[in-house]
C-alpha positions as CSV (number, residue, x, y, z in Angstrom):
1,M,30.7,5.7,-19.5
2,N,32.0,4.9,-16.0
3,S,30.0,2.5,-13.8
4,Q,30.5,1.2,-10.3
5,L,28.9,-1.7,-8.5
6,K,28.4,-1.7,-4.7
7,R,27.1,-4.3,-2.4
8,L,25.0,-2.9,0.5
9,D,23.0,-4.4,3.3
10,S,19.6,-2.9,4.2
11,N,16.8,-4.1,6.4
12,N,13.1,-4.9,6.1
13,V,11.3,-3.9,9.3
14,V,8.4,-6.1,10.5
15,A,6.0,-6.3,13.4
16,V,3.2,-8.7,14.2
17,W,0.0,-8.4,16.1
18,D,-1.6,-11.7,17.0
19,G,-5.2,-12.4,16.0
20,S,-7.9,-13.2,18.5
21,D,-9.2,-16.5,17.0
22,A,-7.4,-19.6,18.2
23,K,-7.4,-21.1,14.6
24,L,-7.4,-18.1,12.3
25,K,-4.5,-16.3,14.2
26,D,-2.2,-18.5,12.2
27,E,-3.3,-16.7,9.0
28,Y,-2.1,-13.2,8.3
29,V,-3.1,-9.9,6.7
30,V,0.0,-8.0,5.6
31,Y,0.2,-4.2,5.5
32,T,3.2,-2.8,3.6
33,A,4.8,0.6,3.0
34,H,8.4,1.0,1.8
35,W,10.6,3.1,4.0
36,D,13.4,3.9,1.7
37,H,14.0,6.6,-0.8
38,L,17.0,7.8,-2.9
39,G,19.0,9.3,0.0
40,I,21.7,11.7,-1.1
41,G,22.0,12.3,-4.8
42,E,22.5,14.9,-7.5
43,P,21.7,18.4,-6.2
44,N,18.8,20.3,-7.8
45,A,19.0,23.9,-9.0
46,K,18.8,25.1,-5.4
47,G,21.7,22.9,-4.4
48,D,19.5,20.6,-2.4
49,N,20.8,17.0,-2.6
50,I,18.6,15.3,0.1
51,Y,15.9,13.1,-1.5
52,N,13.5,13.2,1.5
53,G,10.7,11.1,0.0
54,A,8.1,12.9,2.1
55,L,5.1,11.9,0.1
56,D,6.8,8.9,-1.5
57,N,6.8,7.2,0.9
58,A,7.0,8.7,4.4
59,T,3.2,9.2,4.1
60,G,2.8,5.5,3.4
61,C,4.9,4.6,6.4
62,A,3.0,7.0,8.7
63,S,-0.3,5.5,7.4
64,V,0.7,1.9,8.2
65,L,2.0,3.0,11.6
66,A,-1.4,4.7,12.2
67,I,-3.2,1.5,11.3
68,A,-1.0,-0.5,13.7
69,E,-1.7,2.0,16.5
70,A,-5.4,1.9,15.8
71,L,-5.4,-1.9,15.9
72,T,-3.8,-2.0,19.4
73,K,-6.6,0.3,20.7
74,L,-9.5,-1.8,19.5
75,P,-11.4,-3.3,22.5
76,P,-11.0,-7.1,23.0
77,G,-14.3,-7.9,21.4
78,E,-13.4,-6.1,18.2
79,Q,-9.9,-7.5,17.7
80,P,-9.4,-9.1,14.3
81,K,-9.5,-12.9,14.1
82,R,-6.5,-13.2,11.8
83,S,-3.1,-11.8,12.7
84,S,-1.8,-8.6,11.3
85,V,1.7,-8.1,9.9
86,F,3.2,-4.6,9.4
87,L,6.0,-4.8,6.9
88,F,8.2,-1.9,5.9
89,P,10.3,-3.1,2.9
90,T,13.6,-1.6,1.9
91,A,15.0,-0.8,-1.5
92,E,11.6,-0.4,-3.3
93,E,13.1,2.5,-5.2
94,Q,15.9,0.2,-6.4
95,G,13.5,-2.3,-7.9
96,L,11.3,-3.7,-5.1
97,L,14.3,-5.5,-3.7
98,G,13.0,-5.6,-0.1
99,S,9.6,-7.0,-0.9
100,E,11.1,-9.4,-3.5
101,W,13.4,-10.8,-0.8
102,Y,10.5,-11.2,1.5
103,S,8.4,-13.0,-1.1
104,K,11.3,-15.5,-1.5
105,H,11.9,-15.8,2.3
106,P,8.4,-15.1,3.8
107,L,8.0,-15.1,7.5
108,F,4.6,-16.6,7.0
109,A,3.8,-19.0,4.2
110,P,1.9,-17.7,1.2
111,E,-0.9,-20.2,1.8
112,K,-1.3,-18.6,5.3
113,T,-1.1,-15.1,4.0
114,A,-4.7,-13.9,3.4
115,A,-3.9,-10.6,1.6
116,N,-1.5,-7.7,1.2
117,I,-2.6,-4.1,1.5
118,N,0.1,-1.8,0.3
119,I,0.3,2.0,0.8
120,D,2.7,3.8,-1.5
121,G,1.9,7.5,-1.0
122,G,-0.9,9.2,0.9
123,N,-3.6,11.6,-0.3
124,L,-2.5,15.1,0.8
125,Y,-5.0,17.1,-1.2
126,G,-8.3,16.6,0.4
127,L,-11.4,14.4,0.8
128,T,-12.7,12.4,-2.2
129,N,-16.0,10.7,-3.1
130,D,-14.1,7.7,-4.5
131,F,-11.2,5.5,-3.6
132,G,-8.7,3.5,-5.6
133,A,-7.1,0.1,-5.0
134,L,-4.8,-1.2,-7.7
135,G,-5.3,-4.9,-8.4
136,A,-8.6,-5.3,-6.5
137,E,-10.3,-6.4,-9.7
138,R,-8.0,-9.3,-9.9
139,S,-9.4,-11.1,-6.9
140,T,-12.2,-11.4,-4.5
141,M,-10.7,-8.4,-2.7
142,M,-12.8,-6.4,-5.1
143,A,-16.0,-7.4,-3.2
144,V,-14.3,-6.5,0.1
145,V,-13.3,-3.0,-1.2
146,N,-16.7,-2.4,-2.6
147,D,-18.4,-3.4,0.6
148,V,-16.2,-0.9,2.6
149,L,-16.9,1.9,0.1
150,K,-20.7,1.2,0.0
151,E,-20.8,1.6,3.8
152,R,-19.2,5.0,3.3
153,R,-21.4,6.0,0.3
154,M,-18.3,6.1,-1.9
155,T,-17.5,4.7,-5.3
156,F,-14.5,2.7,-6.6
157,A,-12.0,4.6,-8.7
158,P,-10.4,2.3,-11.4
159,D,-6.9,2.8,-12.6
160,T,-7.0,5.9,-14.8
161,R,-3.5,5.4,-16.1
162,P,-3.1,1.7,-16.9
163,E,-0.4,2.5,-19.5
164,Q,1.9,3.3,-16.6
165,G,1.8,-0.2,-15.3
166,S,1.5,0.9,-11.7
167,F,0.3,-2.5,-10.4
168,F,3.8,-3.9,-11.3
169,R,5.8,-1.1,-9.7
170,S,5.3,-1.3,-5.9
171,D,5.7,-3.7,-3.0
172,H,2.3,-5.5,-3.5
173,F,3.6,-7.0,-6.8
174,P,5.9,-9.6,-5.3
175,F,3.1,-10.8,-3.1
176,A,0.9,-11.3,-6.2
177,K,3.6,-13.2,-7.9
178,I,3.6,-15.8,-5.1
179,G,-0.2,-16.1,-5.2
180,V,-1.2,-13.7,-2.4
181,P,-4.1,-11.4,-3.4
182,A,-2.7,-7.9,-3.1
183,I,-3.9,-4.3,-3.6
184,S,-2.1,-1.0,-3.5
185,V,-4.5,1.7,-2.2
186,R,-4.5,5.2,-3.7
187,S,-6.5,8.3,-3.6
188,G,-9.7,8.7,-5.7
189,V,-10.0,11.3,-8.4
190,D,-13.3,12.9,-7.4
191,Y,-12.2,15.5,-4.9
192,I,-14.9,17.1,-2.8
193,G,-15.3,20.8,-3.7
194,K,-12.7,20.7,-6.4
195,P,-13.0,21.0,-10.2
196,K,-13.1,17.8,-12.2
197,D,-9.5,18.2,-13.5
198,F,-8.0,18.8,-10.0
199,A,-6.8,15.2,-9.6
200,Q,-5.1,15.2,-13.0
201,K,-3.5,18.6,-12.3
202,T,-2.1,17.6,-8.9
203,F,-0.8,14.4,-10.3
204,D,1.0,16.1,-13.2
205,E,2.4,18.8,-10.9
206,F,3.9,16.3,-8.5
207,N,5.3,14.1,-11.2
208,K,6.9,17.0,-13.0
209,N,8.3,18.9,-10.1
210,N,8.6,16.6,-7.1
211,Y,8.6,12.9,-8.0
212,H,12.0,11.3,-7.1
213,Q,13.4,14.8,-6.6
214,P,14.7,16.6,-3.5
215,S,11.6,18.8,-3.6
216,D,9.5,15.9,-2.3
217,E,9.5,17.3,1.2
218,F,7.0,18.5,3.8
219,R,4.8,21.4,2.6
220,N,2.7,23.8,4.6
221,D,-0.2,23.6,2.2
222,W,-0.7,19.8,2.7
223,R,-4.1,18.7,4.0
224,F,-4.4,15.6,6.2
225,D,-8.1,14.9,6.0
226,G,-7.5,12.9,2.8
227,V,-4.8,10.9,4.5
228,V,-7.0,10.1,7.4
229,Q,-9.8,9.0,5.0
230,M,-7.4,6.7,3.1
231,V,-6.0,5.2,6.3
232,E,-9.5,4.5,7.7
233,I,-10.7,2.8,4.5
234,S,-7.5,0.8,4.3
235,F,-7.8,-0.4,7.9
236,A,-11.5,-1.3,7.3
237,I,-10.5,-3.4,4.3
238,G,-7.9,-5.2,6.4
239,L,-10.3,-5.8,9.2
240,K,-12.9,-7.4,6.8
241,V,-10.3,-9.7,5.4
242,A,-9.0,-10.5,8.9
243,N,-12.5,-11.5,10.0
244,A,-13.9,-13.2,6.9
245,P,-14.6,-17.0,7.1
246,T,-12.4,-17.6,4.0
247,M,-9.3,-15.9,2.6
248,P,-9.4,-13.9,-0.7
249,R,-8.7,-15.7,-3.9
250,F,-7.5,-14.6,-7.3
251,N,-10.2,-14.8,-10.0
252,A,-10.0,-17.7,-12.3
253,G,-8.0,-16.8,-15.4
254,D,-6.1,-14.0,-13.7
255,E,-2.4,-14.1,-14.6
256,F,-1.5,-14.7,-10.9
257,A,-4.1,-17.4,-10.2
258,G,-1.7,-20.1,-11.2
259,A,0.7,-19.1,-8.5
260,Q,-2.0,-19.3,-5.8
261,P,-1.3,-21.9,-3.2
262,N,-4.1,-24.0,-1.7
263,R,-6.3,-21.6,0.4
264,K,-9.2,-22.1,2.6
């Protein structure tokens, strides 16, 4: 077997929107979505060797950009008290390298980072009655998520595939390791007007035919109402965290609670 080692430089991209409160603006809610994919690789049966990463994770990047744009359009009286950070890590597909680097060289100290809300793939299949947030149950973020869903008459969708270890496979994980309560939002499984097995079938179809393959590219049959729903809920969660009197905390006994710095 031949192997080759290359050293490459790649960038995390970050933007900051200052909070409106004189004291709380020095605390931060971080939204993340990895911008990288696999680039040019082995061609598929059709000869296509461009790994576009349209769903994974151009949809996540577009979602975080949409949240940033919406934030700038809030009237002065509705601006969040804490500051907002929009972080687009690199090299997630190579082992969370960009977010790992950030966690070791944070622009804002973990004790000043209220929470991380990660988006790794949007919902392109339609509206749902429920909503998922990996890791929410580990911290007081669960109460925030449930409050947002209750306002929308929706329910929380727990992780239906815990054996896949999804909480440990995206850019929120390095935040959790340094003690920052973190969630990775995802679509629910109860699709409006669809059969009960619709979510499982779409998941299996994407994993088999498109996941980390050149075929993960724009499709004309995509729906965007589900993406809008996911973005709106994610933004609402972030706003509640940004305006809360105290920052989220890991639950006592959670495996990441020991890494948690002193928090207000």
